[in-house]
LUMTORPA-543900 format. One record per residue (C-alpha): residue number from 0; residue in three letters; z, y, x. Coordinates in steps of 0.5 Angstrom, whole numbers. Layout:
BEGIN
     n   res       Z       Y       X
   NUM   Ala       Z       Y       X
...
This chain:
BEGIN
     n   res       Z       Y       X
     0   Unk    -101      60     106
     1   Unk    -100      52     107
     2   Unk     -94      51     112
     3   Unk     -96      49     119
     4   Unk     -99      41     118
     5   Unk     -97      36     123
     6   Unk    -102      33     128
     7   Unk    -100      26     129
     8   Unk    -101      22     136
     9   Unk    -101      15     136
    10   Unk     -96      12     142
    11   Unk     -97       5     143
    12   Unk     -98       1     137
    13   Unk     -91       2     134
    14   Unk     -89       9     135
    15   Unk     -92      16     132
    16   Unk     -90      23     133
    17   Unk     -92      29     130
    18   Unk     -93      36     134
    19   Unk     -90      42     131
    20   Unk     -85      37     127
    21   Unk     -78      35     128
    22   Unk     -79      28     125
    23   Unk     -84      23     126
    24   Unk     -90      21     122
    25   Unk     -88      16     116
    26   Unk     -93      10     118
    27   Unk     -98       9     123
    28   Unk    -105       8     121
    29   Unk    -106       1     123
    30   Unk     -99      -1     119
    31   Unk    -101       3     112
    32   Unk    -100      -1     106
    33   Unk    -104       0      99
    34   Unk    -100      -1      92
    35   Unk    -106      -3      87
    36   Unk    -106       1      81
    37   Unk    -104      -2      75
    38   Unk    -109      -7      72
    39   Unk    -112      -9      79
    40   Unk    -110     -14      85
    41   Unk    -112     -13      92
    42   Unk    -117     -17      95
    43   Unk    -117     -14     102
    44   Unk    -115      -8     106
    45   Unk    -116      -5     113
    46   Unk    -114       1     117
    47   Unk    -117       3     123
    48   Unk    -117       9     127
    49   Unk    -124      12     128
    50   Unk    -126      18     133
    51   Unk    -132      23     133
    52   Unk    -134      21     126
    53   Unk    -140      25     124
    54   Unk    -146      25     119
    55   Unk    -152      27     121
    56   Unk    -156      28     115
    57   Unk    -156      34     110
    58   Unk    -149      35     106
    59   Unk    -147      40     101
    60   Unk    -140      40     102
    61   Unk    -139      43     109
    62   Unk    -141      40     116
    63   Unk    -141      33     118
    64   Unk    -136      32     123
    65   Unk    -134      30     129
    66   Unk    -128      29     126
    67   Unk    -122      23     128
    68   Unk    -120      19     122
    69   Unk    -116      14     120
    70   Unk    -121      10     116
    71   Unk    -117       5     110
    72   Unk    -122       1     107
    73   Unk    -120      -3     100
    74   Unk    -122      -8      96
    75   Unk    -120      -9      89
    76   Unk    -121     -14      83
    77   Unk    -119     -14      76
    78   Unk    -116     -20      72
    79   Unk    -121     -25      72
    80   Unk    -127     -20      72
    81   Unk    -129     -23      79
    82   Unk    -131     -16      81
    83   Unk    -130     -13      88
    84   Unk    -129      -6      88
    85   Unk    -130      -2      95
    86   Unk    -126       4      96
    87   Unk    -126       8     103
    88   Unk    -120      13     104
    89   Unk    -121      18     110
    90   Unk    -114      21     113
    91   Unk    -116      26     118
    92   Unk    -112      24     125
    93   Unk    -110      32     126
    94   Unk    -111      38     122
    95   Unk    -110      36     115
    96   Unk    -110      42     110
    97   Unk    -105      39     105
    98   Unk    -110      37     100
    99   Unk    -114      31      97
   100   Unk    -121      31      96
   101   Unk    -124      26      91
   102   Unk    -132      25      92
   103   Unk    -137      23      87
   104   Unk    -144      19      87
   105   Unk    -151      20      85
   106   Unk    -155      16      80
   107   Unk    -153       9      79
   108   Unk    -149      10      85
   109   Unk    -141      11      84
   110   Unk    -140      14      91
   111   Unk    -143      18      97
   112   Unk    -138      16     102
   113   Unk    -140      19     109
   114   Unk    -145      24     106
   115   Unk    -139      27     102
   116   Unk    -133      24     106
   117   Unk    -134      26     113
   118   Unk    -135      34     111
   119   Unk    -129      33     107
   120   Unk    -125      30     113
   121   Unk    -128      35     117
   122   Unk    -125      41     113
   123   Unk    -118      38     113
   124   Unk    -118      34     107
   125   Unk    -116      27     106
   126   Unk    -121      24     102
   127   Unk    -124      18      98
   128   Unk    -130      15      95
   129   Unk    -132       8      91
   130   Unk    -137       4      90
   131   Unk    -134       2      83
   132   Unk    -136      -5      85
   133   Unk    -143      -4      83
   134   Unk    -146      -3      90
   135   Unk    -150       3      93
   136   Unk    -157       1      92
   137   Unk    -157       3      84
   138   Unk    -159      -4      82
   139   Unk    -157      -4      75
   140   Unk    -160     -11      73
   141   Unk    -154     -14      76
   142   Unk    -148     -11      73
   143   Unk    -151      -8      66
   144   Unk    -148     -13      62
   145   Unk    -141     -13      65
   146   Unk    -136     -10      61
   147   Unk    -131      -9      67
   148   Unk    -137      -6      72
   149   Unk    -139      -2      67
   150   Unk    -132       1      65
   151   Unk    -131       1      73
   152   Unk    -137       6      74
   153   Unk    -136      10      68
   154   Unk    -129      12      69
   155   Unk    -124       7      72
   156   Unk    -126       6      79
   157   Unk    -126      14      81
   158   Unk    -119      15      78
   159   Unk    -116       9      82
   160   Unk    -119      12      88
   161   Unk    -115      18      87
   162   Unk    -109      14      85
   163   Unk    -109      10      92
   164   Unk    -112      16      96
   165   Unk    -106      21      94
   166   Unk    -101      15      95
   167   Unk    -104      14     102
   168   Unk    -104      21     104
   169   Unk     -96      21     102
   170   Unk     -95      15     106
   171   Unk     -99      17     112
   172   Unk     -97      25     113
   173   Unk     -90      24     110
   174   Unk     -91      29     104
   175   Unk     -96      29      98
   176   Unk    -102      33      98
   177   Unk    -100      40      95
   178   Unk    -107      41      92
   179   Unk    -112      36      89
   180   Unk    -119      37      88
   181   Unk    -125      34      86
   182   Unk    -132      35      89
   183   Unk    -139      32      86
   184   Unk    -146      34      83
   185   Unk    -150      30      78
   186   Unk    -147      23      77
   187   Unk    -141      26      81
   188   Unk    -141      32      77
   189   Unk    -140      27      71
   190   Unk    -135      24      74
   191   Unk    -131      30      75
   192   Unk    -131      32      68
   193   Unk    -129      25      66
   194   Unk    -123      26      70
   195   Unk    -121      33      66
   196   Unk    -123      29      60
   197   Unk    -119      22      61
   198   Unk    -114      24      67
   199   Unk    -112      31      67
   200   Unk    -107      30      71
   201   Unk    -111      27      77
   202   Unk    -114      34      80
   203   Unk    -112      41      80
   204   Unk    -119      44      81
   205   Unk    -125      40      79
   206   Unk    -132      42      82
   207   Unk    -138      39      77
   208   Unk    -145      41      80
   209   Unk    -151      40      75
   210   Unk    -146      35      71
   211   Unk    -150      29      68
   212   Unk    -145      29      62
   213   Unk    -149      28      56
   214   Unk    -151      21      60
   215   Unk    -153      18      53
   216   Unk    -158      23      52
   217   Unk    -161      25      58
   218   Unk    -163      18      61
   219   Unk    -167      18      55
   220   Unk    -170      25      54
   221   Unk    -172      25      62
   222   Unk    -177      20      60
   223   Unk    -180      25      54
   224   Unk    -186      27      59
   225   Unk    -188      20      60
   226   Unk    -188      19      53
   227   Unk    -192      25      51
   228   Unk    -197      23      56
   229   Unk    -198      16      53
   230   Unk    -200      19      47
   231   Unk    -206      22      50
   232   Unk    -212      18      54
   233   Unk    -209      19      61
   234   Unk    -204      23      64
   235   Unk    -204      30      66
   236   Unk    -205      31      74
   237   Unk    -199      34      77
   238   Unk    -204      39      80
   239   Unk    -205      42      73
   240   Unk    -198      42      71
   241   Unk    -196      45      77
   242   Unk    -201      51      76
   243   Unk    -199      52      69
   244   Unk    -191      52      72
   245   Unk    -194      57      77
   246   Unk    -197      61      71
   247   Unk    -190      61      67
   248   Unk    -187      64      73
   249   Unk    -192      70      74
   250   Unk    -192      71      66
   251   Unk    -184      72      66
   252   Unk    -182      74      73
   253   Unk    -181      81      71
   254   Unk    -176      80      66
   255   Unk    -171      81      71
   256   Unk    -174      87      73
   257   Unk    -177      85      80
   258   Unk    -183      81      82
   259   Unk    -179      76      87
   260   Unk    -182      69      84
   261   Unk    -176      67      80
   262   Unk    -174      67      73
   263   Unk    -167      69      72
   264   Unk    -166      67      65
   265   Unk    -172      62      63
   266   Unk    -169      62      56
   267   Unk    -172      69      55
   268   Unk    -179      67      58
   269   Unk    -184      66      52
   270   Unk    -190      63      56
   271   Unk    -194      59      52
   272   Unk    -199      54      56
   273   Unk    -204      55      51
   274   Unk    -205      62      54
   275   Unk    -208      59      60
   276   Unk    -213      54      57
   277   Unk    -219      55      61
   278   Unk    -216      57      68
   279   Unk    -219      54      74
   280   Unk    -214      49      78
   281   Unk    -216      46      85
   282   Unk    -213      39      85
   283   Unk    -216      37      92
   284   Unk    -220      41      97
   285   Unk    -227      38      94
   286   Unk    -226      40      87
   287   Unk    -224      45      82
   288   Unk    -222      43      74
   289   Unk    -220      47      68
   290   Unk    -213      47      64
   291   Unk    -215      44      57
   292   Unk    -212      45      51
   293   Unk    -209      38      51
   294   Unk    -206      39      58
   295   Unk    -203      46      55
   296   Unk    -200      42      49
   297   Unk    -197      37      54
   298   Unk    -194      42      58
   299   Unk    -191      46      52
   300   Unk    -188      39      49
   301   Unk    -184      38      56
   302   Unk    -182      45      56
   303   Unk    -179      44      49
   304   Unk    -176      38      50
   305   Unk    -175      31      46
   306   Unk    -177      32      38
   307   Unk    -178      27      33
   308   Unk    -184      26      28
   309   Unk    -182      32      24
   310   Unk    -181      36      29
   311   Unk    -173      36      29
   312   Unk    -170      38      36
   313   Unk    -166      32      39
   314   Unk    -165      34      47
   315   Unk    -167      39      51
   316   Unk    -173      40      56
   317   Unk    -175      43      63
   318   Unk    -175      50      64
   319   Unk    -181      54      66
   320   Unk    -182      54      73
   321   Unk    -179      47      74
   322   Unk    -183      42      79
   323   Unk    -185      36      74
   324   Unk    -186      31      80
   325   Unk    -180      27      78
   326   Unk    -181      26      71
   327   Unk    -188      27      69
   328   Unk    -192      23      74
   329   Unk    -192      15      72
   330   Unk    -189      11      72
   331   Unk    -183      16      71
   332   Unk    -176      17      73
   333   Unk    -173      11      75
   334   Unk    -166      12      72
   335   Unk    -169      13      65
   336   Unk    -173       6      66
   337   Unk    -167       3      68
   338   Unk    -163       5      63
   339   Unk    -168       4      58
   340   Unk    -170      -3      60
   341   Unk    -163      -6      62
   342   Unk    -158      -2      58
   343   Unk    -162      -1      51
   344   Unk    -167      -7      51
   345   Unk    -163     -12      55
   346   Unk    -169     -14      59
   347   Unk    -168     -12      66
   348   Unk    -175     -11      70
   349   Unk    -179     -10      64
   350   Unk    -184      -5      65
   351   Unk    -183       1      60
   352   Unk    -188       6      62
   353   Unk    -193       5      56
   354   Unk    -187       8      51
   355   Unk    -190      13      46
   356   Unk    -186      19      43
   357   Unk    -184      15      36
   358   Unk    -181       9      41
   359   Unk    -177      14      45
   360   Unk    -174      17      39
   361   Unk    -172      11      37
   362   Unk    -169       9      43
   363   Unk    -165      16      44
   364   Unk    -162      15      37
   365   Unk    -160       8      39
   366   Unk    -157      10      46
   367   Unk    -153      16      43
   368   Unk    -150      11      37
   369   Unk    -149       5      42
   370   Unk    -147       9      49
   371   Unk    -145      16      47
   372   Unk    -137      15      46
   373   Unk    -137      11      53
   374   Unk    -142      14      57
   375   Unk    -143      21      54
   376   Unk    -137      25      58
   377   Unk    -138      31      54
   378   Unk    -132      31      50
   379   Unk    -131      39      49
   380   Unk    -123      38      48
   381   Unk    -120      40      55
   382   Unk    -114      42      52
   383   Unk    -110      38      56
   384   Unk    -113      40      63
   385   Unk    -112      47      61
   386   Unk    -105      46      59
   387   Unk    -103      43      66
   388   Unk    -107      49      69
   389   Unk    -113      46      72
   390   Unk    -119      50      74
   391   Unk    -127      47      73
   392   Unk    -133      51      76
   393   Unk    -140      48      75
   394   Unk    -146      51      78
   395   Unk    -153      49      75
   396   Unk    -160      50      77
   397   Unk    -165      53      72
   398   Unk    -170      49      76
   399   Unk    -167      43      75
   400   Unk    -172      37      75
   401   Unk    -167      32      73
   402   Unk    -162      34      68
   403   Unk    -164      39      63
   404   Unk    -160      46      65
   405   Unk    -159      47      57
   406   Unk    -155      41      57
   407   Unk    -149      44      61
   408   Unk    -150      50      57
   409   Unk    -149      46      50
   410   Unk    -143      43      53
   411   Unk    -140      50      55
   412   Unk    -141      53      48
   413   Unk    -138      47      45
   414   Unk    -132      48      50
   415   Unk    -132      56      48
   416   Unk    -132      54      41
   417   Unk    -126      50      41
   418   Unk    -122      53      46
   419   Unk    -122      60      42
   420   Unk    -127      64      45
   421   Unk    -130      66      52
   422   Unk    -124      70      55
   423   Unk    -120      64      53
   424   Unk    -125      59      57
   425   Unk    -126      63      63
   426   Unk    -118      62      64
   427   Unk    -120      55      66
   428   Unk    -128      53      66
   429   Unk    -133      57      69
   430   Unk    -141      56      69
   431   Unk    -146      59      74
   432   Unk    -153      59      73
   433   Unk    -158      59      79
   434   Unk    -165      62      78
   435   Unk    -170      57      82
   436   Unk    -165      52      84
   437   Unk    -167      45      83
   438   Unk    -162      39      82
   439   Unk    -156      39      86
   440   Unk    -160      44      91
   441   Unk    -168      45      93
   442   Unk    -173      49      89
   443   Unk    -175      56      91
   444   Unk    -169      60      90
   445   Unk    -163      61      94
   446   Unk    -159      55      95
   447   Unk    -152      53      94
   448   Unk    -146      55      98
   449   Unk    -144      51     105
   450   Unk    -137      50     102
   451   Unk    -138      50      95
   452   Unk    -130      48      94
   453   Unk    -128      55      97
   454   Unk    -129      59      90
   455   Unk    -125      54      87
   456   Unk    -119      53      92
   457   Unk    -118      61      92
   458   Unk    -118      60      84
   459   Unk    -113      55      84
   460   Unk    -109      57      90
   461   Unk    -109      65      89
   462   Unk    -111      66      82
   463   Unk    -117      69      84
   464   Unk    -122      67      79
   465   Unk    -130      68      81
   466   Unk    -134      73      78
   467   Unk    -140      71      82
   468   Unk    -142      66      87
   469   Unk    -146      67      93
   470   Unk    -152      63      94
   471   Unk    -157      64     100
   472   Unk    -163      60     103
   473   Unk    -171      60     102
   474   Unk    -170      67     105
   475   Unk    -166      70      99
   476   Unk    -159      71      97
   477   Unk    -156      72      90
   478   Unk    -149      73      88
   479   Unk    -150      68      82
   480   Unk    -147      71      75
   481   Unk    -141      67      71
   482   Unk    -145      65      65
   483   Unk    -147      68      60
   484   Unk    -148      74      65
   485   Unk    -155      74      68
   486   Unk    -158      77      74
   487   Unk    -162      84      74
   488   Unk    -165      88      79
   489   Unk    -162      94      81
   490   Unk    -168      98      81
   491   Unk    -168      99      89
   492   Unk    -167      95      95
   493   Unk    -170      89      98
   494   Unk    -171      84      92
   495   Unk    -169      78      97
   496   Unk    -162      81      98
   497   Unk    -156      80      94
   498   Unk    -154      87      94
   499   Unk    -160      89      90
   500   Unk    -158      85      84
   501   Unk    -153      86      79
   502   Unk    -150      82      73
   503   Unk    -151      84      66
């Protein structure tokens, strides 16, 4: 149990005292100063008290306010690079829980800011976010060729945010955070794994949801569905691909013992789309069409993943039952188009929508060769993080339509091999695979927990490592199993109820 924390009250502009404390808070919000990390120079700092701060949209790390905060806005630059990196640090004015929470971004945005920070502060954490100097609109045209901005985005800025956030927490509350946690999904998950690999002392616990590790591979492989269709005369209508996906669920639904509309372990699903050639599909209210041999071949190739002309495996595809809207409908996944045009072809804005399979294979090899070491974030050597006692939790949806879930399992297996087996790996790194869950949420299955950090906090602070994590939503609940265990229906009870399922 953390000791009772001081609640700071501003008295005028100069004096700040704390309820429940025999000594004053160290520094009023407006007087906070920032010590720039090594290699960085301050451009500007503001610190302002803000009240009843809320975030009105959906969140995935808690309730979005209202919360009263000291909002510290920092801009840094590095040498003569000309970058201007924004950092926001939120310090709760009352109810600080003694913990720091770093938050991540998504896609080509390094931070989510209020989307993640307001829930974190509402839960009592001091917290931070950064734009890495590249902005939040995801436009890579303006920074793909900047060595400093790429470095900022890939690993540096969120480390600097962590250093400054902890320091400001200590200055404001008069004590260092007792525990530090990372929270992020997708790009945020990759950032968390980067922290474990590059800066193992930064965080006691890391939550890395659907992590975009293997970045150099997935950004090209996500364009495989378009390249496959470009080999034919015309794209396969989404209604046909969706109908085949539904047929795959029907074919494999009972593998876990219950007809619940979900495939608990898609790796066991041996569905072949050619088995439904001739199936009638209604694509609009006025006409029906049939699944053709060509349609089935496209779906099978998307499921099987990126392969070269000899049929050699290069990277994973999407699992049966996954919605193919984001990857298979022209012009294809935006981040893949940006990666190919800007980073690989060095031609911002170039239309790459006509790329065929052999061209994409060449681009895949180029991406791995040129960008794997810097961007990949898939180093399985977590020995330094393990040695400092750090813990990592990852969940990934089997129906993720943007990051192939097998990529996470590929990484997990390499960690297991290097760490000395599953038992040894369980001491510091655990993965949970969720049936029917889309990318960082969504999909037809049970949804992510309201407080994703709760199991991690229990593990770090009380030594209670999770064997299952409860997911709920869409009228269903499941206690998601620690991989490699999987869900199986117990044989009795409501199939929508978590209590009716077991881990085997």
